[in-house]
C-alpha positions as a Markdown table, in Angstrom:
| # | Residue | x | y | z |
|---|---|---|---|---|
| 1 | Met | 168.8 | 73.1 | 92.5 |
| 2 | Val | 166.2 | 73.3 | 89.8 |
| 3 | Gly | 165.5 | 76.5 | 87.9 |
| 4 | Gly | 167.2 | 78.6 | 90.6 |
| 5 | Lys | 165.1 | 77.2 | 93.4 |
| 6 | Val | 166.3 | 74.8 | 96.0 |
| 7 | Lys | 164.1 | 71.8 | 96.6 |
| 8 | Lys | 163.7 | 70.6 | 100.1 |
| 9 | Pro | 163.6 | 66.9 | 100.4 |
| 10 | Gly | 160.6 | 65.3 | 102.1 |
| 11 | Lys | 158.0 | 68.0 | 101.0 |
| 12 | Arg | 155.3 | 66.7 | 98.7 |
| 13 | Gly | 152.0 | 67.9 | 97.4 |
| 14 | Arg | 150.9 | 71.4 | 96.9 |
| 15 | Lys | 153.0 | 74.2 | 97.9 |
| 16 | Pro | 151.1 | 76.8 | 100.0 |
| 17 | Ala | 150.5 | 79.7 | 97.6 |
| 18 | Lys | 150.0 | 83.2 | 98.6 |
| 19 | Ile | 146.3 | 83.4 | 97.9 |
| 20 | Asp | 144.6 | 86.7 | 97.7 |
| 21 | Leu | 142.2 | 87.0 | 100.6 |
| 22 | Lys | 139.5 | 88.8 | 98.6 |
| 23 | Ala | 139.6 | 86.1 | 95.9 |
| 24 | Lys | 139.3 | 83.4 | 98.6 |
| 25 | Leu | 136.3 | 85.1 | 100.2 |
| 26 | Glu | 134.6 | 85.5 | 96.8 |
| 27 | Arg | 135.1 | 81.8 | 96.0 |
| 28 | Ser | 133.7 | 80.9 | 99.3 |
| 29 | Arg | 130.6 | 83.2 | 98.8 |
| 30 | Gln | 130.1 | 81.7 | 95.3 |
| 31 | Ser | 130.3 | 78.2 | 96.7 |
| 32 | Ala | 127.7 | 79.1 | 99.3 |
| 33 | Arg | 125.4 | 80.6 | 96.7 |
| 34 | Glu | 125.7 | 77.4 | 94.6 |
| 35 | Cys | 125.1 | 75.2 | 97.6 |
| 36 | Arg | 121.9 | 77.2 | 98.6 |
| 37 | Ala | 120.6 | 76.9 | 95.0 |
| 38 | Arg | 121.2 | 73.2 | 95.0 |
| 39 | Lys | 119.4 | 72.9 | 98.3 |
| 40 | Lys | 116.5 | 74.9 | 97.0 |
| 41 | Leu | 116.1 | 72.7 | 93.9 |
| 42 | Arg | 116.4 | 69.6 | 96.1 |
| 43 | Tyr | 113.6 | 70.8 | 98.4 |
| 44 | Gln | 111.4 | 71.8 | 95.4 |
| 45 | Tyr | 111.9 | 68.3 | 93.9 |
| 46 | Leu | 111.0 | 66.6 | 97.2 |
| 47 | Glu | 107.9 | 68.8 | 97.7 |
| 48 | Glu | 106.7 | 67.9 | 94.2 |
| 49 | Leu | 107.3 | 64.2 | 95.0 |
| 50 | Val | 105.4 | 64.4 | 98.3 |
| 51 | Ser | 102.4 | 66.2 | 96.6 |
| 52 | Ser | 102.2 | 63.6 | 93.8 |
| 53 | Lys | 102.3 | 60.8 | 96.4 |
| 54 | Glu | 99.6 | 62.5 | 98.4 |
| 55 | Arg | 97.4 | 62.8 | 95.3 |
| 56 | Ala | 98.0 | 59.1 | 94.6 |
| 57 | Ile | 97.0 | 58.2 | 98.2 |
| 58 | Cys | 93.8 | 60.3 | 97.9 |
| 59 | Ala | 92.9 | 58.5 | 94.7 |
| 60 | Leu | 93.5 | 55.1 | 96.3 |
| 61 | Arg | 91.4 | 56.0 | 99.3 |
| 62 | Glu | 88.5 | 57.0 | 97.1 |
| 63 | Glu | 88.8 | 53.7 | 95.2 |
| 64 | Leu | 88.9 | 51.8 | 98.5 |
| 65 | Glu | 85.8 | 53.6 | 99.7 |
| 66 | Met | 84.0 | 52.8 | 96.4 |
| 67 | Tyr | 84.9 | 49.1 | 96.9 |
| 68 | Lys | 83.7 | 49.2 | 100.5 |
| 69 | Gln | 80.4 | 50.6 | 99.3 |
| 70 | Trp | 80.1 | 47.9 | 96.7 |
| 71 | Cys | 80.7 | 45.2 | 99.3 |
| 72 | Thr | 78.2 | 46.7 | 101.7 |
| 73 | Ala | 75.6 | 46.8 | 98.9 |
| 74 | Met | 76.3 | 43.2 | 97.9 |
| 75 | Asp | 76.1 | 42.1 | 101.5 |
| 76 | Gln | 72.6 | 43.6 | 101.5 |
| 77 | Gly | 71.7 | 41.6 | 98.4 |
| 78 | Lys | 72.0 | 44.5 | 95.9 |
| 79 | Ile | 74.3 | 44.4 | 92.9 |
| 80 | Pro | 75.7 | 47.9 | 92.1 |
| 81 | Ser | 75.1 | 49.1 | 88.6 |
| 82 | Glu | 78.9 | 49.5 | 88.0 |
| 83 | Ile | 79.5 | 45.8 | 88.7 |
| 84 | Lys | 76.6 | 44.9 | 86.5 |
| 85 | Ala | 78.1 | 46.9 | 83.7 |
| 86 | Leu | 81.5 | 45.2 | 84.2 |
| 87 | Leu | 79.9 | 41.8 | 84.2 |
| 88 | Thr | 77.8 | 42.4 | 81.1 |
| 89 | Gly | 80.8 | 44.0 | 79.4 |
| 90 | Asp | 83.0 | 41.0 | 80.2 |
| 91 | Glu | 80.6 | 38.5 | 78.7 |
| 92 | Gln | 80.0 | 40.4 | 75.4 |
| 93 | Lys | 83.4 | 41.8 | 74.5 |
| 94 | Pro | 87.0 | 40.5 | 74.3 |
| 95 | Pro | 89.1 | 40.7 | 77.5 |
| 96 | Gln | 91.0 | 43.8 | 76.1 |
| 97 | Ser | 88.0 | 46.0 | 76.1 |
| 98 | Ser | 86.9 | 44.9 | 79.5 |
| 99 | Ser | 90.2 | 45.9 | 81.0 |
| 100 | Thr | 89.8 | 49.4 | 79.6 |
| 101 | Lys | 86.4 | 49.6 | 81.1 |
| 102 | Ser | 87.6 | 48.6 | 84.5 |
| 103 | Ser | 90.5 | 51.0 | 84.3 |
| 104 | Lys | 88.1 | 53.8 | 83.3 |
| 105 | Asn | 85.9 | 53.0 | 86.3 |
| 106 | Ser | 88.9 | 53.0 | 88.6 |
| 107 | Asn | 90.0 | 56.3 | 87.2 |
| 108 | Gln | 86.6 | 57.9 | 87.8 |
| 109 | Ser | 86.8 | 57.2 | 91.5 |
């Protein structure tokens, strides 16, 4: 007997408390609100991620189309002015400036 209460052997863990039903319902509602808010944030994040990936894909498709046009022109014996500019820029300037030119041209596409 401890503190006026008789302990029953073999019972461990939490003792079932008399929980107010209204408080339990309110906690459940609050938990559901928080869950919906987390879900909404997760979907917003995923939608932003998808849209950024779609923009990147569009940029890469445009770049690929530009390279295809360059190849077609070179197959016909013509050298596109962009390639001429890259080649002349590579011969006159150090490699660092030529890499910035090529990155500028790829960003324009």
